[in-house]
N, C-alpha and C positions, 0 to 999 in steps of 0.2 A: 670260486666260492663254494661254503659250504653249507646246507641245511640239513636239519636234523627232523627224522620223521615222527611225528607226533599224532598217532590216531590216524585220521584221514587229513591231516594237513602238513605241512613242512614248515618248520620255522626257520628263518635265518637270523640268527641272534646278534650277529655282527651287525651295529648300525650302518657303518660305511658301506658294506656290502649289501645289505638291505636297500639302503637308498639308491646304491648303482644301479640294482637290478629293477626297481620302482621306476626310476627316472628314465631308463632306457627299455621302455615298452609297457610301463603301468602296470606290472604284474603283481598281483597279490594286495595284502591290505597292509600298511605301515601302522606298526603298534606305538603304543606308548612307551616313550623310553628309547626309542629306535628297535631296529629288528623290523622283520618283514613276514608276514603268514601268507602261505601259498595254498592255494587247494591242489589236489593230486592232477587236476587237467593242467594247471600252469607248471607245475613241478615235473610231471614228466615231460612236457615240451622243453622245458630249460635242461633238463638232462638229456633227452634226445639231441637236442641242438648244442652240447658241451659246453655251456654257460652256467653249469651247476652239477655239484656232486652232493648227493642226499646218503645220509647214512641213518642206519636203523641199528643201534648199539654198536658192534664192532663192524658189521657189514656194510659195505658200500653198494646201494641199491642200484641196478640198473634201468633205463627207461621200461623194459621189457618188466621187470620186478615190480615197476610201479603200476605197469597197466595191469598186470594180474591181481594186483591189490585191489586195485579199482573197480575191476570186473567184478569182485564179489559181493562188493557193497552198491554199486550203482550201475543198473540195468541200462544197457546200450551205450555203455562208457566207451568203447573199442569204436562204436559209430560217431559219437560226438567228437572223439579225441581227432579223428581223421579230419573233420571239418575243422575245427580249431586249428590244427597244424596248418593245412592248407590256408585258410584265412589268414594266420599269423605271418606264413611265409609270403603271401601277397602284399605284407606290409600294414595290415590293418590292426587296431588296437580292439581285442576282442573280450569281453568280460561276461561272465555266467548270468544266464536269462531267468525268468520265473517259468516254472512249467505252465502249459506244455511247452513252451519256447525254451530254446537251450542257449541262445547267446544274444547278446548285444553288441553290434557292430556299431563303431564310429567311423565317422569319414576319415579319410587321409588328413593328418595335420590336427586332428580332433582328438580329445582326452577326456576320460569321466573327470568330472567335477568341474570342466570347463566348456565342453560342449554336448550337445543331444546327440545320443547315437542316432543313426542312420537307418539301420535295418535290423530287425526281429529275426532271428533265424532259427529253424527247425531243422535239426539233423535228422535223417530219414535213411532206412536200408532200401535199397531198391526191391528187396522182397518184401516188404511190409506192404499194407493195403492202402491205397488211395481212398480216403474216406472225404467226399465232398463236405459232408455236414460238419466235419471236425475242422476241415480247412477255411469253411464260412466263418466259423466260430473264432478261428484265429485272426482271420483278416478283421473282423469286427474289433477285436481286443486290439490289435495294432493300430488300426484306425482312429480307435478313442483315444489314443495318445499321440497319433501323428506319425506314426513310422510306417516303413514300407516292409511287408512281410515277404521273405526270401526263403524259400525251400532248397535244402542241400541235401541232393540223393546221393548217396555213395553205392557204387556198384560193386560185384565180386572181386573185382582187380583193387579195390580201393580209391579208384579216381571219383571226383566229386562233380556232379551237374548240378547248375544253379539255376532255379526259376523264380521269376517275379510272379507273383498271383494277386489278383485284386478283381474286385467286383468291376463291371464294366456296363455302362449304357450304350449300346449301338443305337444310332441314329442315321437315319438317311435324309435324301432330299426332298422326298415325295410327299405330297398332301394325301388326305383320306381317299380311298378307291371311290370313284364315280364312274362307273362304265356309261351311265347314260341312256341304256336300253338293257333289255333282256334278251340273251342270247339262249339258242337252242342249242343244247348239247346232246348227242348221241353216245349213249353208255356201250362202250365196247367191254372185254374182258378186263382189263386192268387199266383203262385210261377213258376219257371222254373225249370225242371230235366234234370240232365245230366247221360247218362248211358255208355257212353263209358269209359273204364276203364283208359287208358292212358290220356284222357282228365282230369278226375276226379282227378287222382295224380297230374297233372300239376296244376289245379286250389287250391287243397289243400296244394301244397307242401311249399310254403312261405308264402303265406297271407291267408290261411286257409278260403277260401271262401266256404260259404254254410255250410251243415251239412250232413253227411252220414246217410242215413236211409236204413239200410240193404246193398246191391248191387247197390244203388242210390244216386246220391249227388242232395239234393234239395237246391236251391238258392233262396233268396228273390227276389223281384222285384227290390228293389234298387241295390242289387248286380248285376242283371241280366242287368240293364240299364247301370250301370256304367261299365262292362264288354263290353257290346255292343258298348259303346261309343268308347272304347279303341281299339275295332276291335278285340276283343278276344272272342268273342261269336257271332255265327248265330243262328238265331232264326227260331224255325217252330211251327206252331199250332197243339197241342195236338190231334184234331179231324180229321183236314184235310190235316194235312203235309205241308200244304203250306207256304212259307217264311213269316216270321213276320217281317214286318220293325220297326225300333228302335222308330220312332214318334206313332205307332200305340201300340207299348208296354207301352211307356209314357202315351198316353192317358187312357189305360186301368189302369195304374197305379193310375193315378190324379182321375179316376173314383172311384176306390176301396179306396183311400187314399187321401183325399182333400189336406192334408198338403204335398203330396208327393215330391213337387219340394223344399219346405224348407228342409224336412229331406235329400233329396238327394244331395242338396248343401253342406250340413254338413257332409255327410257320404265321399262326396268326398274330401272334405277338410282335413278331418282327414286320409284318405288315405293317400293323398298327404304328410302328416307330418309323414308319416312311422308307423301308427297305425294299428292295426288288430282291425276291428269293428264289432261287433254282435249287435242282437238286445238287449234292455234294458226292454224290457216289464215286465218280471218277479220282477225287480227293479222299475218299474213305470217311466221310462224314454224311451227315445226313442233309444238310443245306449248304450252300453258299450264298452269301449274301452281299448286294451291291447298293452303293450309296446313291448311285444314278442308273442310267442307261448302260445295259451290259454291252451294247455294241460300240460304248465310247470309254467305258470304265472296267477296270479290274476288279474282281471281287475283294471286297475289303476282308472279309470274316468268312471263315470256315466254322459252321455251327452245329455241334452235337446236341440233340435233345437228351436228356436224362432224367430219370425220374428222383424223387425226392429224398430217397436214402441210398443214394447213388455210392456205389464203391468198385473199384477197378483194382487190378495190378499195376506197379508202376511202368513196367515195361511197355503195357498197352498206351499209358498216358505218354510215355516218352516217344513212341513211334507217331501218336497224332500230333504233337508240338512240333517234332522235327521235320513231319511232311509239310504241316502248314508253313513252317520257317522257309523250307526250301523253295516253296512256290510264293514266299513273299506276302502272305496272309496270316491274320491273326486269328488263333483257336479260340473258340468261345464255347464252353458248356453251359448250354441252357436249362438250368434245373426247374423242372415244372412241380409245383406244390399248390394243391387246391386251385387249380385254375389261373395262377400266377407264374411267371417266368423271371427268375433272376439268373444273371449272366457273371460267369468267372472266366476272367481272361488268363491264361498260362503263356509264358513266354520264356525261353531259355535267356540267361543272363551270364555275364561275365563281369565279376564285380573287381 
């Protein structure tokens, strides 16, 4: 079948040929009086797959010629084309989306003007910046019209990795923290210890605070600050036995851990959602969060606390998602903004 290059589109003038192309994949836009108009993305793929010949004057255009032409006028076309091509080869109907999203993807068996699209897809280079604010904006736009947002990240070898991304509300099974008594904590260098047996039992009983090291309960500084703010922990200096105020403990924590406030805000929010929260260091994250007793349940979430204007490079994000997937946990980014925490879930997906 033959099409003619007309600026930034390709026109298939023959009504029968245009109808055949459209009916076998819903490519292009049917024209009045017959024929079909294709954008350069569709035309390049059809030439690439041997289903269309495109002429510009007397010259027959190759898929490479069309790619170079589109590259001149459309920023990021080569990345978008790789995603388009991959989705088409998987058997999906793909149509151009509205910026900043690149494609609308229909479920298998679906078609434009017959069924709603299933995904909104953004085509992204692995070298681009992961901007959480922009992604949240795209999530909101997709949710407004009841679509799923899918990020398609293209690596330097032109392979595509897909990610489902959405807002998430983690929730555990525990009620509010109520220790029932005030414990005494001894402030050491970078942790707080509790030695009184009944106090240790109260702290461990429902919310599993700290870790038992022989006959001593060790609390992290984040746990100690949280409990002190609740009025469940009074603090003494390990050397002088003098009382340590809450603000003094916070200053020490900030000195040892510059992002302490960020982590502390996320810890407090997760506890308010009924979760048991432990360090996620061994998994390369800030926290691991359990819906119930850690002795009976595996952690459901790995949580990384991030600032409001969080940006990263995609390889860093890919590592975090891959690691969480490998240990069968969900990775959440906890975005802290003016004391509020909102969570974004990222998961690899195979469409």
